[in-house]
Structures are given as structure tokens and as C-alpha cells.
C-alpha positions in Angstrom: -12.5 -23.2 -8.6 -15.2 -20.5 -8.6 -14.1 -19.2 -5.2 -10.4 -19.2 -6.3 -11.3 -17.3 -9.5 -13.3 -14.7 -7.6 -10.6 -14.2 -5.0 -7.9 -14.0 -7.6 -9.6 -11.1 -9.4 -10.4 -9.2 -6.2 -6.9 -9.7 -4.8 -5.4 -8.4 -8.1 -7.6 -5.3 -8.0 -6.8 -4.7 -4.3 -3.1 -4.8 -5.2 -3.1 -2.5 -8.2 -5.7 0.0 -6.8 -3.3 1.2 -4.0 -0.5 1.6 -6.5 -2.5 3.4 -9.1 -4.1 5.9 -6.6 -1.1 6.7 -4.4 -0.1 9.6 -6.7 -3.5 11.2 -5.9 -2.8 11.0 -2.1 -5.3 8.2 -1.7 -4.4 6.0 1.3 -4.3 2.2 0.4 -7.2 1.5 2.8 -9.4 4.0 0.9 -8.3 2.5 -2.4 -9.4 -0.9 -1.2 -12.7 0.5 -0.1 -13.2 2.0 -3.5 -12.6 -1.4 -5.1 -15.4 -2.8 -2.8 -17.7 0.0 -3.8 -17.1 -0.6 -7.5 -17.4 -4.4 -7.4 -20.1 -4.6 -4.7 -23.9 -5.0 -5.0 -24.3 -1.2 -5.1 -21.8 -1.0 -7.9 -21.4 -3.5 -10.8 -22.3 -6.5 -8.6 -19.2 -8.3 -9.8 -19.4 -11.6 -7.9 -23.0 -12.4 -8.7 -22.5 -11.6 -12.4 -19.3 -13.5 -12.6 -20.8 -16.6 -11.0 -23.8 -16.5 -13.3 -21.4 -16.2 -16.3 -19.5 -19.4 -15.3 -22.7 -21.2 -14.3 -22.0 -21.3 -10.5 -24.6 -18.9 -9.2 -25.4 -21.4 -6.3 -22.1 -20.5 -4.8 -22.9 -16.9 -4.2 -24.0 -17.1 -0.6 -20.9 -19.3 0.3 -18.5 -16.8 -1.2 -20.2 -13.8 0.3 -20.2 -15.5 3.7 -16.4 -16.3 3.4 -15.6 -12.7 2.5 -17.7 -11.5 5.5 -15.7 -13.9 7.7 -12.5 -12.3 6.4 -14.0 -8.9 7.3 -14.6 -10.1 10.9 -11.1 -11.4 11.2 -9.7 -8.2 9.7 -11.5 -6.2 12.4 -10.3 -8.5 15.1 -6.7 -8.3 13.9 -6.8 -4.5 13.6 -8.1 -4.1 17.2 -5.8 -6.8 18.7 -2.7 -5.4 16.9 -3.6 -1.9 18.2 -3.8 -3.4 21.7 -0.4 -5.0 21.2 1.0 -1.5 20.4 0.0 -0.3 23.8 3.0 0.7 25.8 2.3 2.3 29.2 5.7 4.0 29.4 5.2 5.6 26.0 1.6 6.6 26.8 2.7 8.3 30.0 5.0 10.5 28.0 2.1 11.9 26.1 -0.5 11.7 28.9 -1.5 15.4 28.6 -2.3 15.1 24.9 -3.9 11.7 25.4 -6.2 12.9 28.2 -7.1 16.2 26.5 -7.8 14.5 23.1 -9.8 11.7 24.7 -11.9 14.0 26.9 -12.5 16.8 24.4 -13.3 14.6 21.4 -15.9 12.7 23.5 -17.5 15.5 25.5 -17.9 18.1 22.8 -19.1 15.7 20.0 -21.5 13.9 22.5 -23.1 17.3 23.3 -23.4 17.9 19.6 -24.9 14.4 19.1 -27.4 14.8 21.9 -28.5 18.2 20.6 -28.8 16.7 17.1 -30.9 13.7 18.3 -33.2 16.1 20.3 -33.7 18.1 17.1 -34.6 14.8 15.3 -37.1 14.1 18.2 -35.6 10.8 19.2 -36.3 9.1 22.5 -33.8 8.3 25.2 -32.4 5.2 23.4 -32.0 7.2 20.2 -30.2 9.9 22.1 -27.8 7.3 23.6 -27.3 5.9 20.1 -26.4 9.3 18.6 -24.1 10.0 21.6 -22.3 6.8 20.8 -22.0 7.7 17.1 -20.6 11.1 17.8 -18.2 9.9 20.5 -16.4 7.3 18.4 -13.4 7.8 16.2 -12.8 5.1 13.5 -10.0 2.9 14.7 -10.4 1.0 11.4 -9.2 4.1 9.6 -6.9 5.7 12.2 -4.7 2.7 13.0 -4.0 1.5 9.5 -3.4 5.1 8.4 -1.0 5.8 11.2 0.9 2.6 10.3 0.9 3.5 6.6 2.4 6.9 7.4 4.9 5.2 9.7 4.1 7.5 12.6 2.9 5.0 15.2 5.9 5.7 17.4 5.7 9.5 17.2 4.3 11.8 19.9 1.5 12.6 17.5 0.8 9.0 16.6 0.8 7.8 20.2 -1.6 10.6 21.3 -4.1 10.1 18.4 -4.0 6.3 18.6 -4.4 6.1 22.4 -7.2 8.6 22.3 -8.9 6.7 19.5 -8.9 3.5 21.6 -10.3 5.2 24.6 -13.1 7.0 22.7 -14.0 3.8 20.8 -14.4 1.9 24.1 -16.5 4.7 25.6 -18.6 4.8 22.4 -19.1 1.0 22.4 -20.1 1.1 26.0 -22.7 3.8 25.4 -23.9 1.8 22.3 -24.2 -1.4 24.3 -26.2 0.4 27.0 -28.6 1.8 24.4 -29.0 -1.6 22.7 -29.7 -3.3 26.1 -32.3 -0.7 26.9 -34.0 -1.3 23.6 -33.8 -5.1 23.8 -35.3 -5.1 27.3 -38.2 -3.1 25.9 -38.7 -5.4 22.9 -40.8 -8.5 22.8 -38.4 -10.1 20.3 -34.8 -10.3 21.2 -31.9 -10.4 18.8 -30.2 -13.7 19.3 -26.6 -13.5 20.6 -24.6 -15.4 23.1 -24.9 -12.5 25.6 -26.2 -13.4 29.0 -28.1 -10.1 28.9 -30.4 -11.5 26.2 -31.4 -14.2 28.7 -32.1 -11.8 31.6 -35.3 -9.7 31.7 -34.8 -6.5 33.8 -38.4 -5.4 33.0 -38.7 -1.6 33.3 -35.7 -1.3 35.6 -33.3 0.1 33.0 -31.1 1.6 35.8 -30.4 -1.8 37.3 -29.6 -3.2 33.8 -27.0 -0.3 33.3 -25.4 -0.9 36.7 -25.2 -4.6 36.1 -23.6 -4.1 32.6 -21.1 -1.6 34.0 -20.3 -4.0 36.9 -19.6 -6.9 34.5 -17.6 -4.6 32.2 -15.4 -3.4 35.1 -14.8 -7.0 36.3 -13.9 -8.0 32.7 -11.4 -5.1 32.4 -9.9 -5.7 35.8 -9.4 -9.4 35.2 -8.0 -8.8 31.7 -5.4 -6.2 32.8 -4.5 -7.4 36.4 -5.0 -11.2 36.5 -5.0 -12.8 33.1 -1.6 -11.5 31.9 0.2 -13.8 34.3 -1.7 -16.9 33.0 -1.2 -15.8 29.4 2.5 -15.7 29.9 2.6 -19.3 31.3 0.3 -20.6 28.5 2.3 -18.9 25.7 5.6 -20.2 27.1 4.4 -23.8 27.1 3.6 -23.7 23.4 6.8 -21.8 22.4 8.7 -24.9 21.4 6.6 -25.6 18.3 7.1 -22.8 15.8 3.8 -23.5 14.0 2.0 -23.0 17.3 3.1 -19.4 17.7 0.4 -17.5 15.7 -2.3 -20.1 16.8 -1.5 -19.4 20.5 -2.1 -15.7 20.1 -5.1 -16.2 17.9 -6.6 -18.6 20.5 -6.0 -16.1 23.3 -7.6 -13.3 21.3 -10.7 -15.4 20.5 -11.1 -16.4 24.2 -11.2 -12.8 25.2 -13.7 -12.0 22.5 -16.0 -14.8 23.5 -15.8 -13.9 27.2 -16.7 -10.4 26.3 -19.6 -11.4 24.0 -21.0 -13.5 26.9 -21.2 -10.3 29.0 -22.7 -8.3 26.1 -19.3 -6.6 25.3 -18.7 -6.0 21.6 -16.0 -8.0 19.9 -14.1 -4.8 19.0 -13.5 -4.2 22.7 -12.7 -7.8 23.4 -10.0 -7.9 20.6 -8.5 -4.7 21.8 -8.5 -5.8 25.5 -6.9 -9.1 24.4 -4.1 -7.2 22.6 -3.4 -5.0 25.7 -3.4 -8.1 28.0 -0.9 -9.9 25.7 1.3 -6.7 25.8 1.1 -6.5 29.6 2.0 -10.2 29.9 5.5 -9.5 28.7 5.5 -12.6 26.5 6.0 -10.9 23.1 9.8 -10.5 23.4 10.2 -14.2 24.1 8.5 -15.1 20.7 10.8 -14.1 18.0 9.2 -11.7 15.5 5.7 -12.7 16.6 4.4 -9.1 16.3 5.8 -9.0 12.7 4.1 -12.4 11.9 0.8 -11.3 13.3 1.0 -8.0 11.4 1.8 -9.9 8.2 -1.2 -12.2 8.7 -3.6 -9.4 9.6 -2.5 -6.7 7.2 -1.4 -9.2 4.5 -4.6 -11.3 4.4 -7.6 -10.2 6.4 -7.4 -6.4 6.6 -7.5 -5.8 2.8 -10.6 -7.9 2.5 -12.1 -6.1 5.5 -11.8 -2.8 3.7 -13.1 -4.4 0.5 -16.1 -5.8 2.4 -16.8 -2.4 4.0 -16.8 -0.9 0.5 -19.3 -3.5 -0.8 -21.6 -2.5 2.1 -21.3 1.2 1.4 -24.2 2.4 -0.7 -22.8 5.3 -2.6 -26.2 5.9 -4.1 -27.4 7.0 -0.6 -25.9 10.4 -1.5 -28.6 10.7 -4.1 -31.4 9.0 -2.1 -31.6 11.4 0.8 -35.2 12.4 1.6 -34.6 14.6 4.6 -31.8 16.8 3.3 -31.9 19.1 6.3 -31.4 16.3 8.9 -28.6 14.8 6.8 -26.8 18.2 6.6 -27.2 18.9 10.3 -25.9 15.4 11.2 -22.9 15.7 9.0 -22.0 19.3 9.9 -22.5 18.8 13.6 -20.2 15.8 13.7 -17.5 17.2 11.4 -17.3 20.6 13.2 -17.4 19.0 16.7 -14.8 16.4 15.9 -12.5 18.7 14.0 -12.8 21.5 16.5 -12.3 19.4 19.6 -9.4 17.5 18.1 -7.7 20.8 17.0 -8.3 22.4 20.4 -6.9 19.4 22.4 -3.7 19.2 20.4 -3.1 23.0 20.5 -3.5 22.9 24.3 -1.0 20.0 24.3 1.7 22.1 22.6 1.4 20.8 19.0 1.6 23.3 16.1 -1.2 24.4 13.8 -0.8 21.8 11.1 -0.5 18.8 13.4 -3.5 20.0 15.4 -5.5 20.2 12.1 -4.3 16.7 11.2 -5.3 15.3 14.6 -8.8 16.9 14.3 -9.1 15.3 10.8 -8.2 11.9 12.1 -11.1 12.0 14.6 -13.7 12.8 11.9 -14.0 9.5 9.8 -17.0 7.3 10.8 -16.7 3.9 9.4 -17.5 0.3 10.5 -18.5 1.1 14.1 -20.8 3.8 12.9 -22.4 1.7 10.2 -22.8 -1.2 12.6 -24.5 1.0 15.2 -26.8 2.5 12.6 -27.7 -1.0 11.3 -28.5 -2.1 14.8 -30.5 1.1 15.5 -32.5 0.5 12.4 -33.1 -3.2 13.1 -34.3 -2.4 16.7 -36.5 0.5 15.4 -34.5 3.1 17.3 -34.0 5.2 14.2 -36.1 5.5 11.0 -35.0 4.6 7.5 -34.4 8.2 6.7 -32.1 8.8 9.6 -30.3 5.5 8.8 -29.7 6.8 5.2 -28.4 10.1 6.7 -25.9 8.2 8.8 -24.8 6.1 5.8 -24.2 9.4 4.0 -22.2 10.6 7.0 -20.0 7.5 6.8 -19.4 8.0 3.1 -18.5 11.7 3.2 -16.2 11.3 6.2 -14.4 8.0 5.6 -13.4 8.5 2.0 -12.5 12.2 1.4 -11.1 13.0 4.9 -8.2 10.5 4.9 -7.3 11.6 1.4 -7.2 15.3 2.5 -5.2 14.3 5.6 -2.5 12.5 3.6 -2.4 15.4 1.1 -1.7 17.9 4.0 1.0 15.7 5.5 2.8 15.1 2.3 2.2 18.5 0.6 3.3 20.5 3.6 6.0 18.0 4.7 4.7 17.7 8.2 7.5 16.4 10.4 6.7 14.3 13.4 8.8 13.8 16.6 9.7 10.1 17.0 9.7 9.0 20.6 12.9 6.9 20.2 14.8 10.0 18.9 13.5 12.1 21.8 14.6 9.4 24.3 18.1 9.4 22.7 18.3 13.2 22.9 17.2 13.1 26.6 19.8 10.4 27.4 22.6 12.4 25.6 21.5 15.5 27.6 21.6 13.6 30.9 25.1 12.3 30.1 26.1 15.8 29.2 24.7 17.3 32.4 26.5 14.6 34.5 29.8 15.4 32.7 29.3 19.1 33.4 28.6 18.4 37.0 31.7 16.2 37.3 33.9 18.9 35.7 32.6 21.5 38.2 33.4 19.1 41.1 36.9 18.6 39.8 
């Protein structure tokens, strides 16, 4: 009953926080993070104090482990559902904005990240780590926010979400390379199921990078070109039992994740690739409302606890514990300006107006779970110092909480209107019919 009591209180607070804060333009995902910050070990330390109060303190590690598991599944569902949203026909409509946003919001921030890391006097591995941090958008913020604003099928939403996926994959690849470099140089390896942890490339880092990229390419090629056919056949065989439907798709997603982890590919990439592969298989329309069911499971159960967990891991006191203020300011300013500027420039070049370009730039700024995970790994592998780690935590706090609030305020305050792709298709079809009618009349 201790676990049930804890979950009851947390669930209640997650429910009411979004409702109470929506009038202040606070997105629900940020409201849930704030609950985690308040209740977590850096806040009032609710779970531990509650368990001590009821005499069940020995259950603390079990409950924390369960919530951490919910966090992992929340991340898996967010990435997989984002992959399921991938529609090549729709992406092709916005390929100019997608390409420009992907390229500019990687190249310009990476240059800023490299220059920042050089200023901080980091080695090659540290430079790669910072390049990864500056390249990434936070899909954990962008995708839920786009869904909350109901703009996932707009020109704006498609461009931003597509670019976020591409940049996150690029970021994780750079991060994986930096980690493998550091692991090969370390006597002690961090235990994972990755085959790269069992292979010693010695001082030949170039060979390691080529091998990793080769495996990644094969993984992607198989996932997008070969596996969708098998996924279709497997899913159809289990279609007759209704209870099997969510389990089939969960099984497929987990298989992709484990396959990726064996090759040293982060679970975020594996889950996203799984979603795309399922989308490419064409099986979704044959499962009635399966996308709605998966959304309900993910966003109804795991995702709220993911944001709660992220909140519990966010040390808000870091804002007051910074020792190297200059380095922290440089890191924050360099990332915010490079992301905001590159996002704005890309969308303006793609024909979007001033406000939408600002909104797109803001969406690329937040640095959340991937950034914190990369920083933690960097600290654990002695790539970065404790001071720089604290600076990155501060970066995560100042970008992931205020920026989405500002973004929602701008969209609602200035009544920003977005072009829905379905409406544009309808207008194009009407125009085509009208043109054909005009041509027919001329012939007559």
C-alpha cells in the first residue's frame, strides 16, 4: 500500500498542476516537471519523508526504481510515437523548411559549441561532447508541446518536428562517438550490452568511428528497407486477439531498442527508428485506433511520470551553486543565441513570417533529458569537470522551463495561426478541379 499511496499523491498533483498553471501559459509538461522539482530530493524530498512517516522507509529504493522505469518507458513512447507520426508524403511538402531547419540548427550551434569547448580548454572528446549538446533539440519538449498545441499536422509542426528528429539523431551519433572514444581510452569500461564495450580498438579511434558508422548505417538500412515487410506479417498474425494489439507494437519497439543497444546505438534512436519502421510497414490502418491506444498508454501513463522524474533529477539549487559564472554565462548565451538565430533564419528563408520564425527558433532552444544524460555521462567518464557539469545543468533549467512558457505565451497572446496541411490539400484539390472545369469550358 505504500507504493499505491505515493503514486496516488503524485498522480493527483500531476493532474491539478496542469489545470492550475494553464492560465499562466505554463504547458502541462512544464507543470509536471515543476511538481517533480517540488517533490524531489532537491525539493521537499516527499517520497522519503512520507515513507519514514508511515514506517516503510525500506521501500524507498523500490519506489524510486519503479518511477525511473516509468521514465524510461515515457521516453520510449515519446520517441516511438514521434516515429509513428512520420509521413514521407507530408515531409516532402515541407522539405525546404525541413532541410534548412535541420542543417542550420546543427551547423551553427555546433560551431558555437566547438568554440565554447575550446574556450573551456576541453580535449577532442570534450569538443565532441559539446558539439553533441549544442546540436540537439529536445524532442521530449518539442513533440509533447506540438501535440498540446494541436499543430502536429501543420506546415510549422511538420517542419519543426521533422528537424528535431534529424538533429537529435545527429546529436546522439556524435555523443555515441565521443563516448566510444573515451571508453576505448579508459581502463574501466561502463557496463552495457553494447558490443563496442567488448571490442578494444586501442589507439585506433578512426577505425572505431568507421566501424560504428558502418553498423549504424546497416541498422538504419535494415530498419527502413527490410524490416517493415516482416513487421507487417508479424502484426497481422496477432491481429485477431484484441488484447495483443498494444503488446505487439511494444514488442516490436523493444526489439528495435535492444538491437540498437547491442550496436552501441542509444535507446532514443532505437525507439524513434522503430516508430518509423512501423509507419513504413503500412500496418497501422489495419489495427483499429491503435495509434490512439498507444497515445493513450504513453501520454496517459508513462509520459507524465517521465516529466515528473526529470523534475526530480533537476537540481534547481544549481542556479545558486555555480562556481565558474563566466563559463556558465558563455555556455548559456552561446547555445540560446545560436539555436534561436539559426531556427529563425531557417524558417524565414522557408517563407514563414516573423512570429512563426521566432517560435521555431524558441522550440530549438530547450535542452532537457538528452542534454542532462550527455552531461552525466561526460562527468562519469571524466570528460568534463564538476563545474562544467553544473553549468550544463543550469543550461537545462534556464532553457527547458522558461522557454516553453514564453513560446506558449507568444502563440496564444498574438493568436498565431498555423496552416494545416489537410486544409491546404483540400484547397489544392478544389483549385485543380476549378482549373479542369475552366479548361473544359474553353474547349467547349
